[in-house]
N, CA and C atoms as an extended XYZ file, in Angstrom:
357
Properties=species:S:1:pos:R:3:atomname:S:1:resname:S:1:resid:I:1 pbc="F F F"
N        18.753      -27.345      -35.483 N   GLN     1
C        19.360      -26.084      -35.069 CA  GLN     1
C        19.540      -25.191      -36.305 C   GLN     1
N        19.075      -23.969      -36.185 N   VAL     2
C        19.207      -23.022      -37.291 CA  VAL     2
C        20.668      -22.627      -37.453 C   VAL     2
N        21.129      -22.585      -38.676 N   GLN     3
C        22.483      -22.118      -38.957 CA  GLN     3
C        22.418      -20.913      -39.891 C   GLN     3
N        23.184      -19.889      -39.541 N   LEU     4
C        23.319      -18.708      -40.379 CA  LEU     4
C        24.761      -18.638      -40.856 C   LEU     4
N        24.945      -18.404      -42.143 N   VAL     5
C        26.290      -18.338      -42.708 CA  VAL     5
C        26.439      -17.029      -43.457 C   VAL     5
N        27.366      -16.195      -42.972 N   GLU     6
C        27.668      -14.934      -43.646 CA  GLU     6
C        28.757      -15.147      -44.689 C   GLU     6
N        28.709      -14.352      -45.728 N   SER     7
C        29.737      -14.384      -46.757 CA  SER     7
C        29.805      -13.016      -47.414 C   SER     7
N        30.837      -12.818      -48.206 N   GLY     8
C        30.968      -11.578      -48.968 CA  GLY     8
C        31.963      -10.582      -48.405 C   GLY     8
N        32.534      -10.897      -47.256 N   GLY     9
C        33.536       -9.994      -46.693 CA  GLY     9
C        34.840      -10.055      -47.464 C   GLY     9
N        35.741       -9.163      -47.097 N   GLY    10
C        37.043       -9.150      -47.758 CA  GLY    10
C        37.741       -7.834      -47.547 C   GLY    10
N        38.784       -7.634      -48.333 N   LEU    11
C        39.585       -6.409      -48.282 CA  LEU    11
C        39.139       -5.483      -49.409 C   LEU    11
N        38.851       -4.243      -49.068 N   VAL    12
C        38.409       -3.272      -50.059 CA  VAL    12
C        39.042       -1.926      -49.752 C   VAL    12
N        39.277       -1.143      -50.779 N   GLN    13
C        39.859        0.184      -50.585 CA  GLN    13
C        38.790        1.168      -50.101 C   GLN    13
N        39.205        2.206      -49.418 N   PRO    14
C        38.235        3.247      -49.026 CA  PRO    14
C        37.477        3.765      -50.243 C   PRO    14
N        36.171        3.934      -50.049 N   GLY    15
C        35.313        4.362      -51.143 CA  GLY    15
C        34.713        3.216      -51.933 C   GLY    15
N        35.189        2.016      -51.674 N   GLY    16
C        34.700        0.849      -52.390 CA  GLY    16
C        33.411        0.302      -51.826 C   GLY    16
N        32.972       -0.817      -52.401 N   SER    17
C        31.700       -1.435      -52.010 CA  SER    17
C        31.871       -2.926      -51.789 C   SER    17
N        31.018       -3.451      -50.939 N   LEU    18
C        30.903       -4.886      -50.720 CA  LEU    18
C        29.433       -5.219      -50.477 C   LEU    18
N        29.055       -6.436      -50.817 N   ARG    19
C        27.720       -6.900      -50.455 CA  ARG    19
C        27.863       -8.160      -49.619 C   ARG    19
N        27.390       -8.080      -48.412 N   LEU    20
C        27.395       -9.229      -47.523 CA  LEU    20
C        26.094      -10.001      -47.666 C   LEU    20
N        26.198      -11.318      -47.510 N   SER    21
C        25.019      -12.180      -47.540 CA  SER    21
C        24.959      -12.980      -46.254 C   SER    21
N        23.760      -13.254      -45.829 N   CYS    22
C        23.539      -14.105      -44.659 CA  CYS    22
C        22.505      -15.141      -45.082 C   CYS    22
N        22.947      -16.377      -45.223 N   ALA    23
C        22.069      -17.446      -45.674 CA  ALA    23
C        21.686      -18.337      -44.493 C   ALA    23
N        20.411      -18.648      -44.412 N   ALA    24
C        19.901      -19.486      -43.327 CA  ALA    24
C        19.675      -20.914      -43.808 C   ALA    24
N        19.802      -21.842      -42.880 N   SER    25
C        19.654      -23.263      -43.219 CA  SER    25
C        18.191      -23.674      -43.335 C   SER    25
N        17.295      -22.787      -42.923 N   GLU    26
C        15.872      -23.058      -43.047 CA  GLU    26
C        15.142      -21.734      -43.183 C   GLU    26
N        13.859      -21.822      -43.429 N   SER    27
C        13.069      -20.615      -43.641 CA  SER    27
C        12.805      -19.946      -42.301 C   SER    27
N        13.772      -19.142      -41.871 N   ILE    28
C        13.704      -18.528      -40.553 CA  ILE    28
C        13.505      -17.024      -40.627 C   ILE    28
N        13.821      -16.422      -41.759 N   PHE    29
C        13.760      -14.966      -41.851 CA  PHE    29
C        12.335      -14.451      -42.012 C   PHE    29
N        11.525      -15.204      -42.730 N   SER    30
C        10.157      -14.756      -42.966 CA  SER    30
C         9.412      -14.605      -41.648 C   SER    30
N         8.843      -13.402      -41.434 N   GLY    31
C         8.083      -13.153      -40.226 CA  GLY    31
C         8.896      -12.766      -39.021 C   GLY    31
N        10.207      -12.669      -39.172 N   ASN    32
C        11.088      -12.326      -38.051 CA  ASN    32
C        11.989      -11.148      -38.407 C   ASN    32
N        12.423      -10.436      -37.399 N   ALA    33
C        13.352       -9.328      -37.603 CA  ALA    33
C        14.775       -9.866      -37.725 C   ALA    33
N        15.538       -9.234      -38.604 N   VAL    34
C        16.918       -9.640      -38.840 CA  VAL    34
C        17.814       -8.415      -38.726 C   VAL    34
N        18.983       -8.604      -38.168 N   GLY    35
C        19.906       -7.497      -38.029 CA  GLY    35
C        21.316       -7.860      -38.447 C   GLY    35
N        22.044       -6.844      -38.873 N   TRP    36
C        23.487       -6.953      -39.084 CA  TRP    36
C        24.176       -6.189      -37.962 C   TRP    36
N        25.196       -6.809      -37.407 N   TYR    37
C        25.999       -6.217      -36.350 CA  TYR    37
C        27.459       -6.269      -36.770 C   TYR    37
N        28.276       -5.498      -36.079 N   ARG    38
C        29.709       -5.572      -36.348 CA  ARG    38
C        30.491       -5.369      -35.067 C   ARG    38
N        31.686       -5.921      -35.069 N   GLN    39
C        32.569       -5.774      -33.915 CA  GLN    39
C        33.982       -5.541      -34.409 C   GLN    39
N        34.493       -4.376      -34.062 N   ALA    40
C        35.871       -4.029      -34.395 CA  ALA    40
C        36.784       -4.470      -33.248 C   ALA    40
N        38.064       -4.656      -33.523 N   PRO    41
C        38.985       -5.086      -32.463 CA  PRO    41
C        38.972       -4.128      -31.282 C   PRO    41
N        38.817       -4.685      -30.093 N   GLY    42
C        38.830       -3.875      -28.886 CA  GLY    42
C        37.556       -3.112      -28.612 C   GLY    42
N        36.537       -3.340      -29.437 N   LYS    43
C        35.284       -2.603      -29.253 CA  LYS    43
C        34.132       -3.581      -29.046 C   LYS    43
N        33.039       -3.041      -28.516 N   GLN    44
C        31.857       -3.862      -28.327 CA  GLN    44
C        31.132       -4.062      -29.655 C   GLN    44
N        30.390       -5.147      -29.713 N   ARG    45
C        29.572       -5.397      -30.901 CA  ARG    45
C        28.489       -4.321      -30.977 C   ARG    45
N        28.265       -3.789      -32.175 N   GLU    46
C        27.276       -2.741      -32.348 CA  GLU    46
C        26.316       -3.074      -33.466 C   GLU    46
N        25.120       -2.542      -33.328 N   LEU    47
C        24.096       -2.747      -34.329 CA  LEU    47
C        24.360       -1.864      -35.538 C   LEU    47
N        24.281       -2.450      -36.717 N   VAL    48
C        24.509       -1.706      -37.950 CA  VAL    48
C        23.181       -1.396      -38.650 C   VAL    48
N        22.362       -2.425      -38.826 N   ALA    49
C        21.101       -2.251      -39.556 CA  ALA    49
C        20.138       -3.366      -39.179 C   ALA    49
N        18.862       -3.042      -39.246 N   THR    50
C        17.836       -4.055      -39.005 CA  THR    50
C        16.763       -3.958      -40.075 C   THR    50
N        16.106       -5.090      -40.301 N   ILE    51
C        14.959       -5.117      -41.184 CA  ILE    51
C        13.878       -5.925      -40.486 C   ILE    51
N        12.720       -5.304      -40.357 N   ALA    52
C        11.616       -5.959      -39.661 CA  ALA    52
C        10.895       -6.927      -40.587 C   ALA    52
N        10.020       -7.730      -39.999 N   SER    53
C         9.296       -8.709      -40.803 CA  SER    53
C         8.461       -8.033      -41.884 C   SER    53
N         8.001       -6.820      -41.602 N   GLY    54
C         7.210       -6.100      -42.592 CA  GLY    54
C         8.032       -5.351      -43.621 C   GLY    54
N         9.361       -5.348      -43.409 N   GLY    55
C        10.234       -4.724      -44.389 CA  GLY    55
C        10.793       -3.371      -43.986 C   GLY    55
N        10.326       -2.801      -42.878 N   SER    56
C        10.867       -1.507      -42.461 CA  SER    56
C        12.314       -1.695      -42.002 C   SER    56
N        13.112       -0.662      -42.223 N   THR    57
C        14.545       -0.753      -41.933 CA  THR    57
C        14.994        0.361      -40.995 C   THR    57
N        16.068        0.089      -40.284 N   ASN    58
C        16.710        1.085      -39.428 CA  ASN    58
C        18.215        0.934      -39.551 C   ASN    58
N        18.916        2.046      -39.408 N   TYR    59
C        20.363        2.038      -39.567 CA  TYR    59
C        21.031        2.833      -38.455 C   TYR    59
N        22.240        2.411      -38.130 N   ALA    60
C        23.070        3.223      -37.247 CA  ALA    60
C        23.406        4.515      -37.961 C   ALA    60
N        23.529        5.590      -37.212 N   ASP    61
C        23.825        6.885      -37.823 CA  ASP    61
C        25.104        6.837      -38.648 C   ASP    61
N        26.048        6.038      -38.220 N   SER    62
C        27.354        5.998      -38.884 CA  SER    62
C        27.289        5.385      -40.278 C   SER    62
N        26.210        4.671      -40.601 N   VAL    63
C        26.136        4.012      -41.906 CA  VAL    63
C        24.961        4.502      -42.751 C   VAL    63
N        24.133        5.380      -42.208 N   LYS    64
C        22.977        5.885      -42.952 CA  LYS    64
C        23.418        6.518      -44.259 C   LYS    64
N        22.694        6.168      -45.312 N   GLY    65
C        23.004        6.704      -46.624 CA  GLY    65
C        24.087        5.944      -47.371 C   GLY    65
N        24.764        5.026      -46.672 N   ARG    66
C        25.833        4.247      -47.310 CA  ARG    66
C        25.511        2.759      -47.371 C   ARG    66
N        24.820        2.256      -46.347 N   PHE    67
C        24.507        0.825      -46.269 CA  PHE    67
C        23.017        0.616      -46.517 C   PHE    67
N        22.703       -0.539      -47.104 N   THR    68
C        21.308       -0.910      -47.329 CA  THR    68
C        21.107       -2.371      -46.963 C   THR    68
N        20.139       -2.613      -46.092 N   ILE    69
C        19.793       -3.984      -45.723 CA  ILE    69
C        18.567       -4.405      -46.518 C   ILE    69
N        18.569       -5.647      -46.966 N   SER    70
C        17.431       -6.170      -47.708 CA  SER    70
C        17.297       -7.662      -47.425 C   SER    70
N        16.165       -8.210      -47.814 N   ARG    71
C        15.924       -9.634      -47.550 CA  ARG    71
C        15.263      -10.275      -48.753 C   ARG    71
N        15.550      -11.554      -48.939 N   ASP    72
C        14.890      -12.361      -49.943 CA  ASP    72
C        14.413      -13.612      -49.224 C   ASP    72
N        13.174      -13.576      -48.777 N   ASN    73
C        12.666      -14.690      -47.979 CA  ASN    73
C        12.645      -15.995      -48.761 C   ASN    73
N        12.410      -15.912      -50.061 N   ALA    74
C        12.357      -17.124      -50.879 CA  ALA    74
C        13.711      -17.834      -50.914 C   ALA    74
N        14.783      -17.040      -50.796 N   LYS    75
C        16.137      -17.614      -50.813 CA  LYS    75
C        16.696      -17.774      -49.410 C   LYS    75
N        15.885      -17.441      -48.405 N   ASN    76
C        16.360      -17.521      -47.009 CA  ASN    76
C        17.661      -16.743      -46.833 C   ASN    76
N        17.717      -15.562      -47.405 N   THR    77
C        18.948      -14.778      -47.396 CA  THR    77
C        18.655      -13.317      -47.086 C   THR    77
N        19.522      -12.725      -46.293 N   VAL    78
C        19.484      -11.299      -46.006 CA  VAL    78
C        20.807      -10.699      -46.479 C   VAL    78
N        20.734       -9.501      -47.000 N   TYR    79
C        21.910       -8.856      -47.583 CA  TYR    79
C        22.221       -7.547      -46.857 C   TYR    79
N        23.475       -7.160      -46.964 N   LEU    80
C        23.897       -5.828      -46.530 CA  LEU    80
C        24.781       -5.250      -47.626 C   LEU    80
N        24.222       -4.320      -48.370 N   GLN    81
C        24.998       -3.624      -49.390 CA  GLN    81
C        25.727       -2.463      -48.730 C   GLN    81
N        27.034       -2.441      -48.865 N   MET    82
C        27.860       -1.423      -48.216 CA  MET    82
C        28.598       -0.635      -49.282 C   MET    82
N        28.296        0.646      -49.358 N   ASN    83
C        28.939        1.541      -50.329 CA  ASN    83
C        29.746        2.610      -49.602 C   ASN    83
N        30.607        3.266      -50.332 N   SER    84
C        31.422        4.356      -49.779 CA  SER    84
C        32.082        3.931      -48.472 C   SER    84
N        32.699        2.788      -48.508 N   LEU    85
C        33.280        2.221      -47.288 CA  LEU    85
C        34.431        3.079      -46.767 C   LEU    85
N        34.526        3.108      -45.444 N   LYS    86
C        35.556        3.881      -44.759 CA  LYS    86
C        36.408        2.944      -43.905 C   LYS    86
N        37.616        3.350      -43.575 N   PRO    87
C        38.448        2.495      -42.713 CA  PRO    87
C        37.765        2.155      -41.388 C   PRO    87
N        36.964        3.052      -40.884 N   GLU    88
C        36.278        2.783      -39.608 CA  GLU    88
C        35.156        1.763      -39.739 C   GLU    88
N        34.854        1.324      -40.952 N   ASP    89
C        33.887        0.237      -41.146 CA  ASP    89
C        34.546       -1.131      -40.974 C   ASP    89
N        35.851       -1.147      -40.810 N   THR    90
C        36.563       -2.406      -40.629 CA  THR    90
C        36.094       -3.107      -39.360 C   THR    90
N        35.661       -4.358      -39.522 N   ALA    91
C        35.117       -5.109      -38.398 CA  ALA    91
C        34.740       -6.502      -38.886 C   ALA    91
N        34.404       -7.355      -37.938 N   VAL    92
C        33.736       -8.609      -38.269 CA  VAL    92
C        32.236       -8.333      -38.251 C   VAL    92
N        31.574       -8.709      -39.319 N   TYR    93
C        30.147       -8.454      -39.459 CA  TYR    93
C        29.363       -9.751      -39.220 C   TYR    93
N        28.331       -9.632      -38.405 N   TYR    94
C        27.495      -10.766      -38.035 CA  TYR    94
C        26.042      -10.490      -38.381 C   TYR    94
N        25.316      -11.527      -38.739 N   CYS    95
C        23.870      -11.383      -38.854 CA  CYS    95
C        23.208      -12.129      -37.706 C   CYS    95
N        22.052      -11.646      -37.353 N   LYS    96
C        21.294      -12.242      -36.271 CA  LYS    96
C        19.814      -12.196      -36.609 C   LYS    96
N        19.119      -13.286      -36.323 N   VAL    97
C        17.670      -13.311      -36.478 CA  VAL    97
C        17.049      -13.546      -35.107 C   VAL    97
N        16.065      -12.745      -34.781 N   ALA    98
C        15.292      -12.912      -33.545 CA  ALA    98
C        14.044      -13.707      -33.927 C   ALA    98
N        14.105      -14.997      -33.722 N   ALA    99
C        13.066      -15.891      -34.239 CA  ALA    99
C        11.998      -16.174      -33.188 C   ALA    99
N        10.771      -16.001      -33.605 N   ARG   100
C         9.648      -16.372      -32.722 CA  ARG   100
C         9.493      -17.886      -32.765 C   ARG   100
N         9.640      -18.491      -31.604 N   ARG   101
C         9.508      -19.927      -31.455 CA  ARG   101
C         8.354      -20.219      -30.509 C   ARG   101
N         7.872      -21.467      -30.465 N   PRO   102
C         6.770      -21.784      -29.535 CA  PRO   102
C         7.096      -21.439      -28.095 C   PRO   102
N         8.400      -21.477      -27.743 N   TRP   103
C         8.794      -21.232      -26.359 CA  TRP   103
C         9.192      -19.783      -26.103 C   TRP   103
N         9.173      -18.954      -27.145 N   GLY   104
C         9.561      -17.556      -26.985 CA  GLY   104
C        10.448      -17.111      -28.123 C   GLY   104
N        11.186      -16.024      -27.879 N   ILE   105
C        12.101      -15.477      -28.881 CA  ILE   105
C        13.481      -16.086      -28.682 C   ILE   105
N        14.060      -16.608      -29.764 N   THR   106
C        15.411      -17.145      -29.737 CA  THR   106
C        16.266      -16.413      -30.747 C   THR   106
N        17.423      -15.955      -30.313 N   ASP   107
C        18.371      -15.290      -31.211 CA  ASP   107
C        19.325      -16.325      -31.804 C   ASP   107
N        19.488      -16.248      -33.115 N   TYR   108
C        20.457      -17.084      -33.823 CA  TYR   108
C        21.472      -16.168      -34.490 C   TYR   108
N        22.752      -16.505      -34.316 N   TRP   109
C        23.854      -15.703      -34.859 CA  TRP   109
C        24.648      -16.516      -35.875 C   TRP   109
N        25.197      -15.806      -36.852 N   GLY   110
C        26.151      -16.418      -37.742 CA  GLY   110
C        27.550      -16.345      -37.151 C   GLY   110
N        28.520      -16.881      -37.885 N   GLN   111
C        29.896      -16.948      -37.381 CA  GLN   111
C        30.692      -15.684      -37.698 C   GLN   111
N        30.150      -14.853      -38.569 N   GLY   112
C        30.799      -13.594      -38.897 CA  GLY   112
C        31.631      -13.660      -40.163 C   GLY   112
N        31.790      -12.500      -40.776 N   THR   113
C        32.651      -12.367      -41.951 CA  THR   113
C        33.462      -11.081      -41.805 C   THR   113
N        34.747      -11.168      -42.088 N   GLN   114
C        35.655      -10.043      -41.877 CA  GLN   114
C        35.559       -9.054      -43.036 C   GLN   114
N        35.415       -7.792      -42.686 N   VAL   115
C        35.477       -6.700      -43.654 CA  VAL   115
C        36.641       -5.798      -43.256 C   VAL   115
N        37.554       -5.595      -44.185 N   THR   116
C        38.715       -4.732      -43.939 CA  THR   116
C        38.747       -3.659      -45.007 C   THR   116
N        38.718       -2.417      -44.569 N   VAL   117
C        38.757       -1.278      -45.482 CA  VAL   117
C        40.104       -0.587      -45.303 C   VAL   117
N        40.928       -0.713      -46.312 N   SER   118
C        42.288       -0.183      -46.195 CA  SER   118
C        42.868        0.037      -47.573 C   SER   118
N        43.729        1.054      -47.670 N   SER   119
C        44.433        1.292      -48.922 CA  SER   119
C        45.784        0.600      -48.925 C   SER   119
């Protein structure tokens, strides 16, 4: 069973930065699309950023110009660099990989890491 482990969350002041990491237990990111999602209290989980197998990226309008998603397939790790953080970025952040398997596409999720932006 593939395991994804997020890390790098914490408490940061508005305007600060954090880098989240998502490490996989096996080589699952190569050739598959990976996304970062977040869920704030009382709200639905929303897509933050994605990176395709070829490296193209997409971002939610709310984070464009502030967040950057990247991948290091050799380290089985995907990153989310978050700059100019705002209180509304406070949420639990999750990574997800849509993995092509012999039986079809299977989504694997991490357990999440808390990001709190507050003064």
